[in-house]
N, C-alpha and C positions, 0 to 999 in steps of 0.2 A: 731491551726493554723499553728504551727510549722510543726507538722507532715503532714497538707496539703500541705503544701507549696512544703516539702521534696518528696511528692509523688504524686502530682498534677501537674496542671499547671504552678507552681511557682519553679519547678525542677531545669530549665533551669538558670532562674535567681540565683538560692541559688547556683549552682554549677560554675557559673560565677563568680559570687564574692568569693566565697573559693577560686578558682584559682587565680584571678587578686591579693585580697589583699593578699594571702600567697605569691606570686612571689613578690610583691612589697616590703613588711616589710622582704624580706630575700635577693633574688637575687638583685634586684634594690638598695637596701641598702649597699649590700656589693659592688656591681660594682661601687658608688659613691663614698665609701672610698677606691676602688682599684685604680683608675684614673679616668681621665677628660672622663667625658661623657657630653650629651647634657641637656637641659632642662626638667625641669619635665613635661610640655606639649609631649614634643618628645618621653621621656620615658614613659610616660601614654600611648601613641599611639601605642608604640610598644608592649608592654604588653597586650594592649587589643587584638592585632592582631595575637600575637598567642595563646590566650587564646581561640579566635575564631577559629582559625585554629583546636587545640585541640577538642573542642566541635564541630567542623563540621565533623570531623572524615578523617581529612587530615592525611596523612601519616605522623607520629611524632617519632622522634628517637634521639638519642643521638646527631648524627648528626645535627638534626634540632637546638638544644639547641645550639650546638656550632657556628651554622651559625647567629643565632639569636644575640649571644653575640658581633658577628663580627660587625652586624647593628647596635646596642646599642652604643658600642664603634667607629661607622663609621669608621673601617680600612680596608684596602686593602690586610691585611693578616689574616691567621687567629689567633685567640684569642691568641694562648699559642705561637705564632711567634711574634707576635706585643709587643715587650719589651719596647717600648716608653711608649706604652700607658697602660700597665697591665704587670708588671715584674714579678718575682719572689713571693713576698710578696702578689703583686695582684693577682696572681693567687691563690693561700693559702686562701686571703679574699674569694675569688669568691667559691672555693672549699666549705670552711664553710658555704657560703650564701647556696649553693645546700645541704647541708647537713641540714642546717634548712627548707628549703623547702621541700623535701622529708618528715620530721617530722611535720611540718604544716599539709602536706596533709595528712598522716596518721591519725592524731589527729582528723581530720574535716569528717572522714569518717561517713556519717550520715545512720543510719541504716532505711533501704527500701528506701533510695532515689534512681530515675532513675540516668542512668549514672554516678555511682560511682567508674565503671568502668574507667571512664575518669581522676579521681582525683587519683586512683591506678597506671594508667600509669604515670601520670606525677610524683609520688613519686618513683617510678621505674628508671626512666630516669634521675630524678634528683641524684638518688644512682650513677649512672654509672657515669655524669656528674663530681659530685664532686671527685669520684676515678682518672677520667683522669686528672683533673685540678691539685688536691695534686701529683699525680706522676709526670707531667709537671713542677709542680713548681720544682722539684728536679733537673730537667736538665738545665746545663749551656752550653752556647754555647762554642766549641772549634773552636776559631780563628786561631791554629795554624798548620792546615792542610787542608786548602781548595786552594792555590794555585793549577790551574791546572797544566797536563803533556800535552804539545802542541805535536801532532804529525800531521806534515804539508806534506802532499801528494797534494800539490796543482799541482805538475806536472802531475797528473794525474785527478785532477778535485773533491779533497775532503780535507778537514781541520776538523780535532778534537779535542777538549779540553777533555782529560781523567780527571776526578775529583775522589778522595778516591780512588785509586785503591791500596793503599799500606795500606789501613788500613782494622780490621776484625769489622765488622760491623752489627747491628741488624736494623731493618726497622721500621719508622711510618709514617703514613699520617695523617693530619690534615687537615681538610675541609673549604670551605669557599664560600659564595652564589654567589661567581663572576660568572658571565656568558659573555662571549662574544657574540656579536649581528652575527646573521645568515648572509652569504654574496649569496643574492637572487640572482640565474643566475651562480654562479661559477660552481656547479657541472656539467652541461650543457654545459658549454664552453669551460671548461679543460678537463673532463673525456674522454676520449677515447673510442671506444666500448667495448673493453675488460673488462674496468675497471666498476666496481659496482660501481652504483649511489645511495647513501644512504646518510641521513643527521643524523648519530650517534652523539651523544655526546659524547667528548672523555675527558680527564682529561689535565688540562691547568696547568702547573706548575708556581705559583705565586713567589715560593721561595725555595730554599735548603741549606742546612746547617747541618753540624757534632754537635753533644751537647752529653755532658757526663752528664750520670747518676750518680749523685752524691748518690745516695742510693745503687747502686749494681756495680757501675764502669765500666757498659758498655758502649760505644760507639756507637750511633745512629744516622744513617743518616735519617735527617728527612725532609719530604717533606710537603709545604703547596700547597693544590690544589683546583684548580677553574673548570670551565667547559668551553668547546669549540666545538661548531659544528664542524662537518667535513668541509663543505665548506669554513667556517673561516681556519681553517688550510691550505687547498689549498691556499686559497689566501693570506696568511703570507709567503708562500714559493716561493720568486721573486727571480728571477736571481743573482749571485752573481757573480763576476769576479774573476776567480782561477789564472790569469796572473798577476793581480794587487801586487805588492811586500808587499804591507798592509796586516795586518792581518783581516779577515773578522770584519764587524761593531759588537759590542756587542749585544746580544738579550738578555735580563734579563729574559723576560717572554715567555714563548711557549709552545706549548702541550708537551707531556711525552710519547713516546713508548718504545714497550719492545723489549729485545732481551734475547734469553736463547742458552747459548751451553754446552749441557750436558755431563757429563764424563760417560761411560760405565764402566762398570766391568770389562773389559780387557784393560783398560787404555787408550780408544780412545777417540776425542773428535768430535762431529759431526757439522758438515755443511752442507748445502742443497743448492743444485742449483735451482734456483726460477723459476718457468715455464715463459714460453713465454709470457704467458697472465695473468702475475700477476700485480696488481696493481700498483704497485712501483717496481724499482729495477731490472726489467724484464731480464730474462736471465742471473742475475750473480749471485754468491756467497754468502751466507748469513749464519747468524747463523739457526740453526736447527730450532729455532721457532722465530717469530716476530710477532708483531701486537699491538695492542691498547687495553684497558679498555674501556668499555663501560659502562656508567654511566648512563643511562637510558633503561627499558625496551625496547624490541622490539620484533617482531614476532620472536619467537624460541630460543632467547637468554634473559636470567636474566640479569639485572643491574649487574656489578662487583662491589658490594658493601656486605661489612659484615653486619653481625646481628644488630650492633648497627646504621647502615647506611652511614659508613666510605668509602670513594673508597677504594677498596681491590685491588691494582696491582697487587699482587701475587697472587691471584686466578685469575685473569685473565689472567696471564702468564700460570696457570694450563689450563685453558679453552682453550687458545689460541692450546697449546700443542697436547690436545684432538682433536681438529677440525683440525687442520694441519697436523699433524703425527700419528694420534692415540696414545700419548703418556700418560699413567695415570700419573700425578702426585697431591701431596699436597702441599699447599703453605707452609709446614715446611720443603719439601724436599728441597726448592729452596735456594740459598745460593747469597748473592749480592756482586756482584765484583764490582760495581762501578756506576759512573754516567757521562754520555758523552753529550757532546754537537755538533752536526754535521752540517757541511756544506756541500754539493754536488749538483750536478746536479736538484735531487730529492727535496731536502730539505735546509733551509734556518735557521740555529740556532737552529732546533728540539734537545730538548733530548732525552736521551735513556738511561732507566734502564737496565743496565747490569747485567744478572741473571748468575747461573750455577744450574746445579745440577747431584746429584752421581747415577746414575740409577743402579739395582741391577740384569743387565742384560745385556749382549755383544752387539756389536754394529749390528751385523747380526740380533740377535733378537729384538733390537729395532727397526730398519729397517723393520722387518717382520711386525711390528703393524701398518704401514702406509698404509694396507688393510681395517683398522678400523679407517680412518680418514673420516670425514665429506665431503661428495662432493659438498654440498652447501655452508657450512661456511669456509673450510678452503683447503681441499685438492687441490685445483686448482690452489692455491698460489706454491706451491711445485711441481718440476720439478721431473725428470725420476731419476735423481743420487742424492745420497748423500757420503760426504766425512768423512771417518771416521778417524782423523789424530791423529799421534801418537806424541805427543810435548814432550813426555820424555822419548826417546828411548836408547837415549844415550845423552854424554854431549855436543853433537854437533847439535842435534834435534830441541831444541826450536830456537836457531840461524837460522837453515834452514828455519823453519817453518813459523818464524817470518818475516823473509826479503822475502820470498814469498809473504806473504798475504799483506805483507806494499809495493811491487813493483807491483803485479797485478792489472791493471784497474778495470779487471772484479771482485774482491772482493768488496763486499760490506763496507762502514765504520764502520756500525755497527759489523759486524763481526770482523773486524780490532781493533776496541776496546773492544769487548769482549775478544780476545784472547788475547791481550798485557796486559789487565786487569789482567787475569785468568794467565798469566804468572810469573806476578809481585806478586800475591798472594801465589805462588808456589814456588819462585824462591830466592834466596839469590841476584843474579845478578839485577841490575834494569835495563831492557830493554833498558832506553833512551839514553845509553849511547854507544848502538849498529850500530847506526847509519842507520836505517831501513829507506827504502825507498829511499835511496841515489841513488843505482843502481837496474839495472831489477835483478830479481832472480828467475830461472825457479823452477817449481812447484819439489819439493820434493817427488818425486813418491815413493821412498823407504819408505817412512813414511806416505802413504795414501794410503788407500784401498778405490776402487769405489765401491760403492754400489748401486744395483737399487732398485726403491722404488716400493710399489706393487699397483696394482689398487685398492682403494677402493670399498667395497661392497653398491651397491645402493639400 
C-alpha cells in the first residue's frame, strides 16, 4: 500500500505531509524558540501556504525562504535585520532548524515516488538558508559610523546626505516581501512624451546599516530591500522647497538607485552629459552610469537577482553600464563608495548606492565602447559628451574639481556625492573642511578632457 501511495494517486498527499511535518518539526520549532511568533493556527497556515506553493511549481529560492520567515515573524524588516524579534542567538537557532530540515528531507526521499525533486529542492534551499543565517548571526551592528555628512547645495536646488564614505566595506542585500502599491494613472499624468512609460518593479530600501563580521573582521554595508513600482516612485517625489532654512524632512524609506563613476587606466574619472530626452536630469552632467535594479523580468531584461533569488544591485549596475555606454563589467569589479540620500528638483529623499570600478583601459578606449550601447534600453539617456576628469593630477586638482562640481548647478547631485565619496576614499584630507559649494567656481578645463560618444550599432 505504501508503494502504491508513493507511486500512484497518493503521491501528492505523501509529499505534502513530508514537507509539512519536516518544516513544522524543525524550522517552526526553532522559530518559536528564537523569538515571538504568532499562534499555532497562524503558523500552520503559513506552513501550508509555502508547501502548496512548492508543490505547485511556484519559483522557489532562498529569497522565498527568507521572505517566508519575515511573514512568519510579521516583521517589516528582513529577518536578519529584525534584531528585536530574532537576535544573533535567534539566527543561530533558525540556522540549526534549517540544517535539520535539510536532513529530514533527505532522509524521507521515497524510492520511486513522484515529485521527489520537490523534496530534494527543499533540502538544497534549506542548506543555503542555514548557511546564510549562520553567517548573519556573526554580524554585529556598527553604531559608531552612521552619522551622515551633509552636502548643503540648496542655493542651486539640491541637498545630499552622504553616508559611509570614509569606510572600506563590502556589500550585502537581504530581501523582504514588502510591496508598495501601484499608483494608477501616475505614469500618464507625470511622464512627458520623451520619458519611457513602463511599470518596472524597483528596489525599495527598508533599512541600511553598517555591520561588523566578527568571523572575518570585515565591514559590511547591509541593505534591507523590498519592492516599489515605478509609478509609486514618481508619486513619492513631491516637491520640496530649497529656500527653506530647515533641512528637508527625513525620509526613512525610499527607492534606491545606482550611480557608477569608473576610474580608467590613465587615471581619469568618467562623467557623462545626459541627453536632452533623458527620463530625468535631462541635459545635466551625471555619473558615467546611472539607473535602477529591476526586480521582475520584463521583455528583453531579466530580473536583477542572483541565483538565490536575492536582489543583486551590483549585477544591475553592470547591466546598466552595458546598456548605456557599452561598458563590460562584472559585479566583482565594483567598489562601494557609500550611500547617499538625495533631494533635488527631480528627487525627494531617494537613496543612491555610490559605486566605482577600475577599468583596464584608457578613457578614450572606454568612450569608444559607447558604439556598443543598447539603443532601446540605455544609449538614449547618454548625450554626446563624456568628461574625463583628472582628480589626482597635482596637489591642487582635487580641490579645483570638487569646488567646480559643488558649485555648478548643471552637475547632478548623484555625481557630486560620487565624486566626494571617491575623494574621501583616496585622500587623507576630509573634503567637508574645504567649504565646497560656497562660492561659484569655473570648470577646471586643464583637468578635464571632453570626449565625444559614438553612435551605437542598430
